[in-house]
Legacy VTK file of the C-alpha trace (Angstrom):
# vtk DataFile Version 3.0
C-alpha trace
ASCII
DATASET POLYDATA
POINTS 197 float
-44.132 71.288 54.645
-40.774 70.966 55.648
-37.308 71.267 53.777
-34.320 69.278 53.373
-31.090 70.167 54.592
-28.038 68.548 53.285
-24.473 69.310 55.598
-21.655 68.125 54.224
-17.538 68.680 54.980
-15.630 69.504 51.396
-12.380 70.561 50.729
-11.430 74.111 49.693
-11.403 72.704 45.906
-15.455 71.680 46.674
-14.545 67.425 47.134
-16.398 66.024 49.727
-14.344 62.952 49.458
-10.658 61.584 47.657
-11.113 59.648 44.605
-10.804 56.053 46.573
-13.339 57.876 49.615
-10.809 59.279 51.492
-11.391 61.908 54.226
-8.376 61.797 56.482
-8.221 65.670 55.319
-10.848 66.387 57.494
-8.959 66.125 60.806
-6.072 68.433 59.711
-8.243 71.152 60.421
-10.286 70.313 63.034
-12.006 73.275 64.698
-14.082 73.030 67.812
-16.180 75.937 66.838
-16.955 74.404 63.831
-18.133 71.350 66.080
-20.024 73.689 68.181
-22.325 74.694 64.806
-22.702 71.322 63.978
-24.005 69.925 66.831
-26.469 73.473 66.803
-27.639 72.539 63.205
-28.284 68.978 64.297
-30.661 69.979 67.029
-32.441 71.728 64.667
-33.578 68.294 62.664
-36.950 66.956 63.127
-35.558 63.702 61.477
-32.086 62.126 60.250
-32.045 60.496 57.134
-28.875 58.620 55.513
-27.656 55.520 53.340
-27.317 52.421 54.647
-23.938 52.516 54.707
-23.606 55.776 56.615
-26.441 53.941 59.162
-23.839 51.102 59.215
-20.962 52.848 60.321
-22.936 55.690 62.548
-24.946 53.559 64.519
-21.981 51.094 66.574
-20.223 54.310 66.825
-22.844 56.947 68.176
-24.243 54.676 70.543
-21.725 54.430 72.938
-19.984 57.837 72.386
-19.679 60.535 74.713
-18.938 63.026 72.049
-20.374 66.522 71.937
-22.260 65.311 69.005
-23.536 61.816 70.547
-26.875 63.490 72.267
-28.365 64.882 68.745
-27.344 62.341 66.996
-28.746 59.426 69.214
-31.874 61.470 70.330
-33.603 62.589 66.996
-35.870 59.863 64.533
-33.690 58.041 61.549
-35.072 57.114 58.456
-32.179 54.424 56.578
-32.636 54.354 52.654
-31.523 51.443 51.038
-33.508 50.391 47.451
-33.441 46.913 48.298
-34.675 47.025 51.879
-32.776 46.871 55.238
-32.863 44.555 58.084
-31.979 46.706 60.953
-30.372 44.316 62.936
-29.555 45.369 66.324
-28.048 42.916 67.521
-24.925 45.185 68.442
-22.479 43.919 71.152
-22.994 46.506 73.977
-25.261 46.025 76.551
-27.834 48.744 77.574
-25.458 50.112 80.363
-22.745 50.769 78.011
-25.020 52.679 75.704
-25.641 56.092 75.933
-29.250 57.586 76.488
-31.900 57.653 73.637
-29.519 55.184 71.624
-32.638 53.135 70.664
-33.471 55.926 67.783
-30.959 53.571 65.956
-32.893 50.841 66.186
-36.266 52.281 66.290
-34.682 53.724 62.886
-37.134 53.330 59.556
-36.296 51.501 56.753
-37.455 53.264 52.997
-36.935 52.058 49.785
-37.595 54.849 47.593
-35.889 57.405 47.837
-38.233 60.155 45.781
-41.594 59.097 46.887
-40.425 58.252 50.423
-38.610 62.147 51.238
-41.401 63.214 49.340
-43.904 62.148 52.201
-41.438 63.725 54.625
-41.513 66.454 53.295
-45.187 66.849 53.110
-45.127 66.570 56.854
-45.542 68.717 59.547
-42.164 69.306 61.682
-38.624 70.662 62.231
-36.019 70.169 59.044
-35.180 66.781 57.563
-31.283 66.440 57.821
-29.633 64.149 55.535
-25.582 62.577 56.247
-24.063 61.891 53.516
-22.244 59.376 52.139
-21.330 61.293 49.216
-23.215 58.333 46.839
-26.573 59.157 49.040
-25.548 63.021 48.929
-25.007 62.720 45.061
-28.840 60.844 44.917
-29.966 63.788 46.659
-28.379 66.379 44.197
-29.564 63.978 41.261
-33.132 63.995 42.186
-33.632 67.529 43.284
-34.203 66.840 47.043
-32.488 69.194 48.433
-33.672 72.453 49.687
-30.286 73.744 51.904
-26.937 73.188 51.035
-24.729 73.589 54.454
-20.922 73.184 53.718
-18.461 73.194 56.094
-15.433 73.811 53.794
-11.835 73.587 55.010
-8.594 75.084 54.251
-7.324 72.002 52.206
-7.298 71.445 48.509
-6.682 67.723 47.750
-6.432 67.872 43.845
-8.407 65.519 43.036
-11.607 63.661 44.776
-15.689 63.449 44.237
-17.892 65.842 44.212
-21.705 65.785 45.372
-22.527 67.824 42.313
-21.471 64.943 39.877
-24.751 64.189 39.474
-26.430 66.649 38.529
-28.638 67.037 36.005
-28.547 70.635 35.125
-27.589 74.049 36.950
-28.557 74.683 40.267
-29.085 78.321 41.297
-28.544 78.826 44.767
-28.861 81.863 47.495
-26.351 82.316 49.673
-28.118 82.700 53.314
-24.797 82.797 55.360
-21.584 82.420 56.040
-18.785 82.033 58.860
-15.358 82.063 59.081
-13.602 80.273 61.857
-10.204 80.716 63.701
-8.831 77.362 61.658
-9.544 78.730 58.521
-12.811 76.672 57.917
-15.938 78.496 56.570
-19.533 77.528 56.675
-21.332 78.665 53.703
-25.326 77.867 54.156
-27.123 78.062 50.447
-30.759 77.930 49.709
-31.660 76.346 46.597
-33.726 78.617 44.479
-36.683 76.767 42.716
LINES 1 198
197 0 1 2 3 4 5 6 7 8 9 10 11 12 13 14 15 16 17 18 19 20 21 22 23 24 25 26 27 28 29 30 31 32 33 34 35 36 37 38 39 40 41 42 43 44 45 46 47 48 49 50 51 52 53 54 55 56 57 58 59 60 61 62 63 64 65 66 67 68 69 70 71 72 73 74 75 76 77 78 79 80 81 82 83 84 85 86 87 88 89 90 91 92 93 94 95 96 97 98 99 100 101 102 103 104 105 106 107 108 109 110 111 112 113 114 115 116 117 118 119 120 121 122 123 124 125 126 127 128 129 130 131 132 133 134 135 136 137 138 139 140 141 142 143 144 145 146 147 148 149 150 151 152 153 154 155 156 157 158 159 160 161 162 163 164 165 166 167 168 169 170 171 172 173 174 175 176 177 178 179 180 181 182 183 184 185 186 187 188 189 190 191 192 193 194 195 196
């Protein structure tokens, strides 16, 4: 059995994005050492899961990116969640010689339509953890159904005052256990919490 890890960047006042889904504040405290932590976290995944909207934004970018995170983002298999189904139209305009190695993991992404059932099946498999990528809406659905086993928050030293929390859909209190906490030179922190079941 494997666990589901949700990693999110959040403001110091706990928002994943502004009220209109703004995330421009993330760049104010970008820190290369946090990026190194993100890279090592991504390599822990046996599979990356995400919603359809996040997939549509990420796939064209990562397929040709030379970013430090491109290798784990491209090599690790994907599952896309969409209630109504999703035809993975791989008709991106890039030609094969512009693609980074292993970018075909985006084209070969599996599509799942039942969040709870399909994640339960993924959890029942042997292997490395499931790493979820939000989209705040996708993260809220994972929280709502109690599917997250571990939260990894990159907390940015900025207060945005109002916004959207991934916990707005939590049906109950969620008891957390602090696994680790690390501060970075920019003032950003990474806190990892396990969910007490």
